[in-house]
N, C-alpha and C positions, 0 to 999 in steps of 0.2 A: 415359255409366259404368255399371258392377257396383254391385250396392248391397249389405248382408246385412243382415236383419233376422232376428232374437233375442228371442221373450215367454224371460223365465225364469223364476224358481225352481223347474226340474225341477231332479231328482235324476239325475243320469248312471251308467247302469248299463249293465253286459253287456259285450263283447267285442269288439274293433277291432283289424285289419292295424297296422302301421308299414309307413312306405315306407321305399325305398331313399334315402339320407341322398344331400341335397342338395348339400351338403359334400364327399365323398369326389363326387360323380359328377362334378361339373365339374371337380377336373386330371383326373381318371381319362381322359374321353374326350377331355381332351387331350394325354394321351401317348400316342393310338394315333399322334399326328406320327412319332412315333420310330420306327416302325415299317412296312417299304415292304409288311410282310405285314398278312393282316382279322387285324383284333384286333375279339372279340368280350364284351361287357357284360352282365350277366344281372342282374337285378333294378335297373333306372336308371326314378328316381320320372320324372312327368307331369305337367311342373312347365313352368312358362312360362323360366324361367332354362335348361332342359335345352332345348329348342325352342331358346331367341335362341343358345347355342352351337351345338348341330347345323349352323343353317344359319350360322351365324358359320367350321364346317369343310367345310362345303360351296360359300360361296366364294373358298377357297382350293385345293380341288377332289381336296375327301377327297365321295367315294362315300359317301353312308351307306344305310343299310336300319333299320327299323324295325317291329319287332312284336308290340306290349304292350311286356313290361317288359326286351325284349330287343336290343339296337341293335348295329348289326357297323359299324366304320368297315373304311372298306381307303382307306390314306393311300400307296399304291403312286405317285401322282405326284400334288403340290403344287403346283397352277399357281401359282400368288401368297402370298409369307409375308407375307396383310398380312391388321394388324385394326386396320378403317376406325371411324374417328368413331362413324360412326352404332348401327355392330353394339356397340361400346363403354359407349357411354354410360348404355343401359338397365342393363347387365351387369357389373359391376364385371369377376367374375370373369376377364374374357374374357382380360389379361393374363395368363391363364398358360399362352396359346400362347409365348409369351416363347422364356422357354429350348427349350419342346423347339423350337421353329423352327431358331431362332440352332445347337444342337447339330445338326439334322436337315440346315438347309439350308445353318449358314453365316452365313448373313441375317436381318429381320426387320426389319418395317417395322408397329409394335402404336403407334395412339393411345396417350396417356397418357390416365387415367379421369375426370381430374377428383374434384371431390369429391363428396361424402357427404354426405346428409340428416343423420345421426348421428357424422360427421366427418371428420376427413383423413388417410387414406391410401394414402399416398405410397408407393410405386416406386423410392425411391429403393436401398432394401437390394439391391431386385432385380440394377441398376447396377450398384452398388457390387460382385457376384458374378460378374457375369459381366464383370468390366474384371479382375479377380483372376485369372480362367480364361484371361483372355489375349484380351476381345472389343474392340473397336471399339464405344463407344457416343456417338451423340450425339442428343440432343434438340435441336427441332429442330419450329415451326407444330404442335406439338400434338401429334408423334410420337417414339419412340424409335427410334433407327433402329440394327441394332445390325449391326456387321461380323467373324464371327466361322467364320475358312474351321477353322484348328484348334484348340479349349480343350480344353485342361491343367490337368490338376487340384493343385489347391494346399491352403492352410489360410487358412480361407474364417468371419470371427466377426461375424457380426450385433453391430449396433449394439443390437438389437431386439429381441425377439421375435416372428417376422411369419411365418403362419401362409403364405398367396400363396407368402411371399419362401422359405420355408424347399420349400415344391412346383415353385416354379418351378425353384432352385436346383442340389435331387436330381433332376430333369428333363433339367437341360443336360449336370449331372454324368457319365450314365449311358453318353454318349460319345464323352466329354472322354478324353485321351490319359492314363494313370496315377491317382493317388489324389486323391479329391477327400473335406478334412475343410468336412462344416460346424461348428460349433462356435453355442453361445445356442441350435439350429433347435428350434423351435418342437414340441412332443410329443404334438399335439391328436393324435387314434384317426383319426381321418381322412387324418394325416399316416404316418401306420402303414401302411392301407388303399395308397394309391394306390401305397408301395415294394412290399407284396406282390402286387399287378397288376405293378409290373415289375421283378419277380424276374422271375415269371413269364411275363410274358419274352421273359430273359434278362439282367437286368439283377443287376449282386453290388453291393447297397447291405443294412450292416448299421448295427445300432445307434438303425434306428426307432423312435421312441415316446422314445426316450433325447434328451438337449441334444446329444451328438454324433455324429451322422450320418456314416458313408463308404460312399464311392461309388468303387468301380473301374470303371474305364470301358470298354467292350466295345466291338468296333465297330459291331455292329447289335444290332442287337431283334430278335425275332422274332412273330408273333404264336398269341395266349394268349385266351382263356377266362374272366372274374374276376368273380364277385360281389360288385355294391356293398354294403357292411355298411349294415347297417341303421341310420332317423338317429336317432338320439342325442338332438334338439332338439325333432323336434316327437314323441318318447317323451316327451319332459319338458311338452310343453304339455298333451300329455289329462292326463300323472300330476296337472298342476295345474288343471286344467277337472273333472275325478272330484272333485278337493279339495275345492277350492272350493265346491261344488252340496254335498258328504256324503257322495258319491258310493261304488260299487261298483263299479270295472273290472279287465281283461284286456287287456295288448296282446300282442297276440302277433306274434312272432318279433323284436320291442328283444335291444337287447344291452344285460342291467343293468350290464356289467364297465366299460363305458364313461360312467357312468353316478352312480356314487359322491357326488361333493361332490351331482349335486343330491336323490337316494336320502338324505344324512346329512338334508341341512334339510325336510327332508317328514317325514319321523320326529321331526325336533322341533320340526315343525306337533302333533306328532297325530295325525298318519293309519301307519296299516300299512300297510309294504310286504311281499311278499313275493318274491323273487324263484326263478325259472325254469332249463330253460339255456336255449328260444326264450321266453320269453315273463317279462312282470310284470305283481305284480296292488296293486289299492291298493286298501284299506278308509280311506274316510276318519274322520271325528268328526264331532259334533252343528257343532263349530266348531272353528273352526282359533284354534292358541297363534302369533301373534306372531314373524318372528324378524327378525332380523341377518342378511347379508348381503356379501358385497366379491366383488364382483369382479376375475380374474387369468388368468393361462397354463392354462389345460391342464401340470397336473389341478388346478386350484382351481376354484372355480365360474367355471363363464359368463358370458359376454358375452351372451350368446344369449338366457339363461333369465333373466334381472334381471326385463324389461319382467313378465315371465308372474308368475314372484313378486312386484311389486311388487301386481299386481290383487287377490293372496293377499292380498297383506299389508292390502288393502283393506277387508280382511271381516274378520278375524282379530282373534283379544283381546288389547289391551293395543297397543304400539306397538313402531318396526320401526325401523331406520338402515337405510338400506343405499347402498356407495358404490362410483361406479362408477369403475373405473381404466384399462380400457379405452379406451371411444370419451367424449371433449369436448365431445357432444351428447346425450344417449343418454339424458337424459328428456322426450322430446318428448312424450310418451305420458299425463305428466301430466299435461298441460292437459286433456287431453281425460278423463283418467279421473275429475278431477274433479267435470265437468259429469254425471259420474251421475252424483255427489255426495258422493266422495274428500273424504276430511281428506289434503292430501300438500306436503309444503313443502320447496323447493330452495336450495337452500345450496351453489354451485359444483357439486363433483361427492356431492355427498351428499344420500336425498333424507330427508327424516322423515315417518313416515308411522302415522295415528293409524284403527286401527280402526273401522270404525262396526257400528255394527248393518245396516242395511241398505245396499244400493245403487237408485239409481233410473231405470231407463230412459231413455236419450237419443240425439238424434243425435250421430255422433262421428263425427271421419275418424280414418282412421289416415297416419302419417308415413312410415312404412316395414316390413319386416318382417314384426320382434317384439314390434314397437308393433300392430300390428294383431296382434296373435294374446292383447296381452295387453285391447287392448279385446273382443274375445272371449269372454275368461272372465268379464273383470264382465260380460260380454251378463246369460252365461248366467245371475249371481245374482242383477243387477236387478232390482227391479217393473220392471214393466208393460214393452215393446217398443223394444228399445234397433237402432239404427238407425248401420251402420257404413258411413261411407264412403269412396270409393275402395280398394278391394280386387281389386286389378290388386297389392297388396303384395301379399299370401294366400298368391296364383297362383302368386307366385314360388321358394316353400318347403314351400307346403302341400300336398300332392293328396289329391283330393275332402274337399274338408275339412265341406260338410255333410253331403254322405253318410257319411262316417264319425260325427257328431256326431249325425245325427239315431239310427243304427245306437244310442247307447243314451242314446235318449232326448231328446234335443232337439230346442226346437222352434227352428229353422234354416230359411233358408230364404231364395236370390239370386232378385233385381229387378235389371230394367236402367230 
């Protein structure tokens, strides 16, 4: 199993490109199931999760062609509208095939994704929405079975804001009869990117990016070409890495309009930020100021950046309070950060972080994707060598991580 070896103490400086967004690419690749014509996607990141999803689509009969960052999917023939447990257990986003399969094939059998290291992420809102559209849904033997000969437009009010739920129901509604109104919809930029892709394929969606989305069903969707948006979480992660090392970086291909909450906090910590049409610059102070934060659905501070900012607060001047309101078990990285010398106290969904003068390298273990990123950031500033084990989590969401960090001057290498 691979591990990452980081020798800290180097100021990050230079320029690196930002890859396509994992959280946009996964639902958009699933959208290809809605059309019998080939669909081409560009700026698709080369990530473990993307590879897993492409294998799942191939199992269903979809023809997959990949050339670098370009992927063409031809779902003219869907042989088997099934997502098995073996595929879904490795990547919860596989549940995003549920809506497209129900709409296009009139049936679907998708394994329940089960639990997750960072907390429960149930699919009850997906099921509730499909049932409201006229589908017959049964949960048997660990699988969601959907029968939906004729989905009908309706009004759906979700009990909670759910990104994948919004995406699944929006895709299903594209081929339903009449208009579907999704209230309490997720507003994330990745939802907007999916809506833009679907509209390019012939869908009629308005309101994406707001809490009410309207979808007028059409008989069929056609082929199209769509470019995946830049990854805002990757962007935020590299900004934090530069900030914590007192660095100066320029990230190209970044979409700064989706990073407002993160940028505000970095400025509050003492960083200078300059936004360009297709890039973002950061200049960090000699030492950061500790900042409080509270995670909440977009456009508030993203839960996917909480761990990275905890690493930042560990070496900042002062103390900070971090409240996690999205997932109930997303502080597991705190224990690993403590191994590096961080002073963190956990009380329920709140972490109190007291900044220290320095961290010291040690062996730590990644527990989930964003926790892995926080350990990388801490390792970059820690004295001596930090070994991060179980980095397969990183490969799920960060493309060419060692290469990009090395381009900024970091001393980092992968070892088996």
